[in-house]
Every structure is written in structure tokens, then in C-alpha cells.
C-alpha positions as CSV (number, residue, x, y, z in Angstrom):
1,H,-11.3,-18.8,-33.7
2,T,-12.5,-22.3,-32.9
3,S,-13.1,-24.3,-29.7
4,A,-12.9,-28.0,-28.8
5,H,-15.2,-27.4,-25.9
6,Y,-18.0,-25.1,-26.9
7,R,-20.4,-25.0,-29.9
8,Y,-22.0,-21.9,-31.3
9,E,-25.6,-22.7,-31.3
10,H,-28.6,-21.3,-33.1
11,I,-32.0,-22.0,-31.5
12,P,-35.0,-20.9,-33.5
13,A,-37.3,-18.8,-31.3
14,D,-40.5,-20.4,-32.6
15,R,-39.3,-23.9,-31.7
16,F,-38.2,-22.8,-28.3
17,Y,-41.5,-21.0,-27.7
18,A,-43.5,-24.1,-28.9
19,S,-41.5,-26.4,-26.5
20,A,-42.2,-24.1,-23.6
21,Q,-45.9,-24.0,-24.4
22,E,-46.0,-27.8,-24.6
23,R,-44.5,-28.1,-21.1
24,I,-46.9,-25.5,-19.7
25,A,-49.8,-27.2,-21.2
26,A,-48.8,-30.6,-19.8
27,S,-48.5,-29.1,-16.3
28,S,-51.4,-29.2,-13.8
29,G,-50.0,-26.3,-11.9
30,A,-49.4,-23.7,-14.6
31,A,-51.5,-21.7,-17.1
32,L,-50.5,-19.5,-19.9
33,R,-52.3,-16.3,-21.1
34,T,-51.0,-14.5,-24.1
35,G,-52.0,-11.2,-25.6
36,V,-53.1,-9.8,-22.2
37,D,-52.7,-6.3,-21.0
38,V,-51.9,-5.6,-17.4
39,H,-53.9,-2.6,-16.2
40,G,-52.8,-2.5,-12.6
41,V,-51.7,-4.4,-9.5
42,H,-53.2,-3.9,-6.0
43,D,-51.9,-5.0,-2.6
44,L,-54.4,-7.1,-0.8
45,G,-52.2,-7.7,2.3
46,G,-50.3,-10.9,1.9
47,S,-51.3,-11.2,-1.8
48,H,-51.8,-9.2,-4.9
49,R,-54.6,-8.6,-7.3
50,I,-53.5,-8.1,-11.0
51,R,-56.1,-6.4,-13.1
52,T,-55.8,-7.5,-16.7
53,S,-57.8,-7.2,-20.0
54,S,-58.9,-10.9,-19.6
55,G,-60.0,-10.7,-15.9
56,D,-58.4,-10.5,-12.5
57,V,-55.6,-12.8,-11.2
58,V,-54.8,-13.1,-7.4
59,A,-51.2,-14.2,-6.5
60,E,-49.0,-14.3,-3.4
61,T,-45.8,-13.5,-5.4
62,I,-45.4,-11.7,-8.7
63,V,-42.4,-12.3,-10.9
64,D,-42.2,-9.3,-13.3
65,A,-40.1,-9.8,-16.5
66,R,-41.3,-6.6,-18.2
67,S,-38.5,-4.3,-19.0
68,S,-38.8,-0.6,-19.9
69,S,-38.6,0.4,-23.5
70,P,-35.1,0.6,-24.8
71,R,-36.0,4.1,-26.3
72,R,-36.4,5.4,-22.7
73,V,-32.9,4.4,-21.5
74,S,-31.7,7.6,-19.8
75,S,-27.9,7.0,-20.1
76,G,-25.6,4.5,-21.7
77,L,-25.6,2.7,-25.0
78,L,-28.1,0.6,-26.9
79,Q,-27.1,-2.4,-29.0
80,H,-29.7,-2.1,-31.8
81,F,-29.9,-4.3,-34.8
82,R,-31.9,-5.5,-37.8
83,G,-31.3,-8.7,-39.6
84,W,-32.5,-10.5,-42.7
85,E,-32.5,-14.2,-43.4
86,V,-31.2,-14.0,-47.0
87,T,-30.9,-16.4,-49.9
88,T,-28.2,-15.3,-52.4
89,A,-27.8,-15.8,-56.1
90,A,-24.4,-17.5,-55.6
91,P,-23.1,-20.0,-53.0
92,V,-20.9,-17.6,-50.9
93,F,-21.4,-18.6,-47.3
94,D,-19.4,-21.1,-45.3
95,P,-21.8,-23.0,-43.0
96,E,-19.0,-24.0,-40.6
97,T,-18.1,-20.4,-39.8
98,V,-20.1,-17.6,-38.0
99,T,-18.9,-14.1,-38.3
100,L,-19.6,-12.4,-35.0
101,M,-18.4,-9.0,-35.8
102,D,-17.2,-7.7,-39.1
103,F,-16.0,-4.1,-38.5
104,D,-14.8,-3.6,-42.1
105,V,-17.9,-1.3,-42.7
106,V,-18.8,2.4,-42.5
107,Q,-18.3,3.6,-39.0
108,D,-20.7,6.4,-37.9
109,D,-19.5,9.3,-35.6
110,G,-20.2,8.4,-32.0
111,A,-21.1,4.7,-32.7
112,V,-19.7,1.3,-33.3
113,H,-21.0,-0.6,-36.3
114,F,-20.5,-4.2,-37.3
115,L,-22.1,-6.9,-39.4
116,Y,-23.0,-10.3,-38.1
117,V,-23.3,-13.4,-40.4
118,L,-24.8,-16.7,-39.4
119,P,-24.7,-19.1,-42.4
120,F,-27.2,-22.0,-42.7
121,S,-26.1,-23.2,-46.1
122,P,-23.8,-21.9,-48.9
123,T,-26.7,-19.7,-50.2
124,R,-28.6,-18.9,-47.0
125,A,-27.6,-16.9,-43.9
126,L,-28.8,-14.5,-41.3
127,V,-27.1,-11.2,-42.0
128,E,-27.5,-8.5,-39.3
129,S,-26.4,-4.9,-39.1
130,T,-25.7,-4.0,-35.5
131,V,-24.9,-0.6,-34.0
132,L,-23.7,0.4,-30.5
133,S,-24.9,4.0,-29.9
134,P,-27.4,5.9,-27.8
135,D,-30.0,6.2,-30.6
136,L,-31.8,4.0,-32.9
137,L,-31.6,4.2,-36.8
138,P,-34.5,4.2,-39.3
139,E,-35.3,0.6,-40.4
140,A,-34.3,1.5,-44.0
141,E,-30.7,2.4,-42.8
142,Y,-30.1,-1.0,-41.4
143,E,-31.5,-2.7,-44.5
144,A,-29.5,-0.5,-46.9
145,R,-26.3,-1.6,-44.9
146,I,-27.2,-5.2,-45.2
147,E,-27.7,-5.0,-49.0
148,E,-24.5,-3.1,-49.5
149,Y,-22.5,-5.6,-47.4
150,V,-23.6,-8.6,-49.1
151,A,-22.8,-7.1,-52.6
152,R,-19.4,-5.8,-51.5
153,R,-18.3,-8.5,-49.1
154,F,-19.6,-11.5,-51.0
155,G,-19.9,-10.2,-54.5
156,T,-23.5,-11.4,-55.0
157,R,-27.0,-10.2,-54.7
158,I,-29.9,-11.1,-52.4
159,Q,-32.5,-13.2,-54.2
160,E,-34.9,-13.6,-51.4
161,I,-35.6,-12.4,-47.9
162,G,-37.0,-14.8,-45.3
163,Y,-37.7,-13.9,-41.7
164,V,-36.7,-10.5,-40.3
165,E,-35.4,-9.9,-36.7
166,A,-34.8,-6.6,-35.0
167,G,-34.2,-5.4,-31.5
168,A,-32.7,-2.9,-29.1
169,I,-30.8,-4.1,-26.0
170,P,-29.9,-1.6,-23.2
171,M,-26.2,-1.9,-22.6
172,T,-26.3,-0.8,-19.0
173,T,-25.3,-2.2,-15.6
174,D,-28.2,-0.3,-14.0
175,A,-30.9,-2.8,-12.9
176,M,-34.5,-1.9,-12.6
177,P,-35.4,-0.9,-9.0
178,P,-36.5,-3.7,-6.6
179,D,-40.2,-4.5,-6.5
180,A,-41.9,-5.2,-3.2
181,R,-44.4,-7.4,-4.9
182,G,-41.8,-10.0,-6.0
183,P,-38.6,-10.6,-7.9
184,R,-37.8,-9.4,-11.4
185,A,-36.6,-11.7,-14.1
186,G,-35.0,-11.6,-17.5
187,T,-33.9,-8.2,-18.8
188,A,-35.8,-6.5,-15.9
189,G,-33.9,-8.7,-13.5
190,G,-30.5,-7.6,-14.9
191,A,-29.8,-10.8,-16.8
192,V,-28.4,-9.1,-19.9
193,K,-24.6,-8.9,-20.0
194,A,-24.2,-5.2,-20.4
195,S,-21.0,-5.2,-22.5
196,S,-22.2,-7.7,-25.1
197,G,-25.9,-7.9,-25.0
198,Y,-25.7,-11.7,-24.4
199,A,-28.6,-12.9,-22.2
200,F,-29.8,-16.4,-23.1
201,H,-27.7,-18.5,-20.7
202,A,-27.9,-16.1,-17.9
203,I,-31.7,-16.0,-18.2
204,L,-31.8,-19.8,-18.1
205,R,-29.6,-19.9,-15.1
206,T,-31.3,-17.2,-13.1
207,T,-34.9,-18.3,-13.8
208,A,-34.0,-21.9,-12.9
209,E,-32.6,-20.6,-9.5
210,L,-35.6,-18.4,-9.1
211,A,-38.0,-21.3,-9.7
212,T,-36.1,-23.3,-7.0
213,R,-36.5,-20.4,-4.6
214,L,-40.2,-20.0,-5.4
215,L,-40.9,-23.7,-4.7
216,A,-38.9,-23.4,-1.5
217,G,-40.8,-20.2,-0.5
218,T,-37.6,-18.2,-0.3
219,A,-37.9,-16.0,-3.4
220,S,-37.5,-12.6,-1.7
221,G,-35.6,-10.9,-4.5
222,S,-34.1,-11.2,-8.0
223,V,-31.3,-13.6,-8.6
224,A,-28.0,-12.0,-9.4
225,A,-26.8,-12.9,-12.9
226,R,-23.2,-11.9,-12.2
227,S,-20.7,-11.0,-9.4
228,R,-20.2,-7.4,-8.5
229,L,-16.7,-7.6,-9.9
230,D,-18.0,-8.7,-13.4
231,A,-20.6,-6.0,-13.3
232,W,-17.9,-3.5,-12.5
233,M,-15.8,-4.7,-15.3
234,D,-18.7,-4.4,-17.8
235,G,-19.2,-0.8,-16.5
236,V,-15.6,0.1,-17.2
237,F,-15.8,-1.4,-20.7
238,L,-19.0,0.4,-21.5
239,S,-17.7,3.7,-20.1
240,F,-14.7,3.3,-22.5
241,L,-17.0,2.7,-25.5
242,Q,-19.1,5.8,-24.5
243,H,-16.2,8.1,-24.3
244,N,-14.2,6.5,-27.2
245,P,-16.7,5.1,-29.7
246,E,-14.1,5.6,-32.5
247,R,-11.8,3.0,-30.9
248,G,-14.6,0.4,-30.4
249,A,-13.6,-1.7,-33.4
250,E,-9.9,-1.6,-32.4
251,V,-10.6,-2.8,-28.8
252,F,-12.9,-5.6,-29.9
253,L,-10.3,-6.8,-32.5
254,R,-7.6,-6.5,-29.9
255,L,-9.6,-8.6,-27.5
256,F,-10.3,-11.4,-30.0
257,R,-6.6,-11.5,-31.1
258,S,-5.2,-11.6,-27.6
259,V,-7.7,-13.9,-25.7
260,D,-8.3,-17.6,-26.5
261,S,-11.7,-18.8,-27.7
262,D,-12.8,-20.7,-24.5
263,T,-12.0,-17.7,-22.3
264,I,-14.2,-15.5,-24.6
265,V,-17.1,-18.0,-24.5
266,R,-17.0,-18.2,-20.6
267,F,-16.9,-14.4,-20.4
268,M,-19.8,-14.0,-22.7
269,M,-21.8,-16.8,-20.9
270,E,-20.9,-15.0,-17.5
271,V,-19.1,-17.9,-16.0
272,P,-15.5,-16.6,-16.2
273,T,-12.6,-17.9,-14.0
274,T,-10.2,-15.6,-12.3
275,T,-7.7,-16.4,-15.0
276,D,-10.3,-15.4,-17.7
277,R,-10.7,-12.0,-16.0
278,L,-7.0,-11.5,-15.9
279,Q,-6.7,-12.3,-19.6
280,F,-9.3,-9.7,-20.5
281,V,-7.7,-7.0,-18.3
282,T,-4.3,-7.7,-19.9
283,A,-5.7,-7.5,-23.4
284,M,-7.1,-4.0,-22.9
285,P,-5.1,-0.8,-23.5
286,K,-3.9,0.2,-20.1
287,T,-4.0,4.0,-19.8
288,P,-7.5,4.6,-21.2
289,F,-9.0,1.8,-19.2
290,M,-7.3,2.9,-16.0
291,R,-8.9,6.3,-16.6
292,E,-12.4,4.6,-17.2
293,A,-11.8,2.4,-14.1
294,L,-11.2,5.5,-12.0
295,R,-14.2,7.2,-13.5
296,S,-16.5,4.3,-12.8
297,S,-15.2,3.9,-9.2
298,V,-15.9,7.6,-8.5
299,A,-19.4,7.3,-10.1
């Protein structure tokens, strides 16, 4: 796939973080405290006292972006992954092409497995083993899959490992319960797209809107990242994956073959048009998805 309207972008986390810190440091109305434990929050009647390991903070409104541990998700799937920035012995990568999902790998029972490849040069790329399943794997398992994949898919060996990234994203449409002390943000505010794990654009949009509301004094709750219809569609898709994990690769491939690139991008960024939604519905196998739609509606 290619697109004339959208670019696939890689934003290094350390640079993004440094940029944010610089803007906070330049502001007279903001302060950043890192490495601080929150021990408790007490209602003072109109404001709140936050007890921390570096002293107390009093605030009228609290925006909580702390999400629960993915290991404690009671239902649904996790998107869990581990990736290596690798340098290879031979120039095997195409820096103009990102591999979002390569399903031509071993598929575990009750799970969907794929490899992701983001090339930076012919010899350097981020290679990531990603699994959709209820349970995490040992770190060594992801790493063995990366090594095997580079050797089999590209016919070369890994010479050097740079940075390592890992994570576990809850693939659920269930938001954390509302907090009377203030709105939630980020993962806790439901900004992660349940069916894909994408969150960056939605977090930028929802936090910008939340900031506007805070300045206007109208931040009474979290900002919705998506419509109820899109959340329901995500729920149907996830229900299908939970009950038919062996068909996960088939459905993703069917989707990418049937739907144009720009539609996929808008859907992942959570700004789909009505036509985009219809394309997605048309691309899915009808009988099993009608069954999951009924199951989700009843639930």
C-alpha cells in the first residue's frame, strides 16, 4: 500500500519527551515533577490534597492519566510486544517500506502473531514481535522470534542490538470508571483504539481538547476519543478475534486487500468517514461478524 495524502511517521520518544520538557520549563504556569510516587488523594471540599513522596500538592482539578497494569485486565485481549533496533550483517531492508504486519510466522493456539519491521537504513531497522492474546510471553520468547525471523525472512544475521522497546496494550473498549476528582486522560481516558492499539493521534486530540476545557473551566469529565458507533465496531472486531483467533491473520489480510490505504489510515487515526466505515463492514466476512455483532449488542 501507498498513500499520496498520509505519511507513516516515526517520532523518537526521547526527542518528543525532551521537547515537552522544554515547553514546560519555559512556562511560568507549569511545573514538572518526575520520579514521584502518589500515596493518596484527599478531598478538601472544593480542592484536593495529593500526598506524594516529594511533598503535598493542592489542586482544584486532577487529571489522572495513570492506567491499570495490563496484567490485571480482567477480560479481552492484550497487544503485547517486544522489539529490537537491529543492525544486520547485510543490507536487506528497504527504507521506503514499513511492514505493519507479517503473518508469515508461527501462529500460537488462541493468539494472533505478527512481525513488524520499521527500516531506518538498508542495514538498520526496528523489528518487533507482536502477539494478540490474553497472556504475556517470557521476554526470551519474543527475542527468539525476532532472531528467527531476521534469519529466515532476510537471510542474514543480527550484528548489533540498539534500543529495546516492549509493552502491553489492553485491547478493550471498557474505559476506566469516572473519577469525581477530575477527568482521565491517555489510556485511562479511553484514548487507545481497542482494535489496533493505536493511540498517539487520539491522545493528542483529546488532551488538546481537555486543555481547552480546563482553561475555560468546563472540564467536568474525560474527552471522548471516538463515537459510540466506532467503539461498538471495535467491540465487534475484538469479539471476533477472541472467539476466532485462528482466523485473525486471514481477517487482517482480507481487510488490507479490500480497503484502500487512506481509508485504513483514517480508521486507525479514529477520524473515519461514513464511507470508510461502510468499506470496513463490507470487507469483513458477513456471517461470523453478524454473529459477533449480535453477541456484542446483547452484552
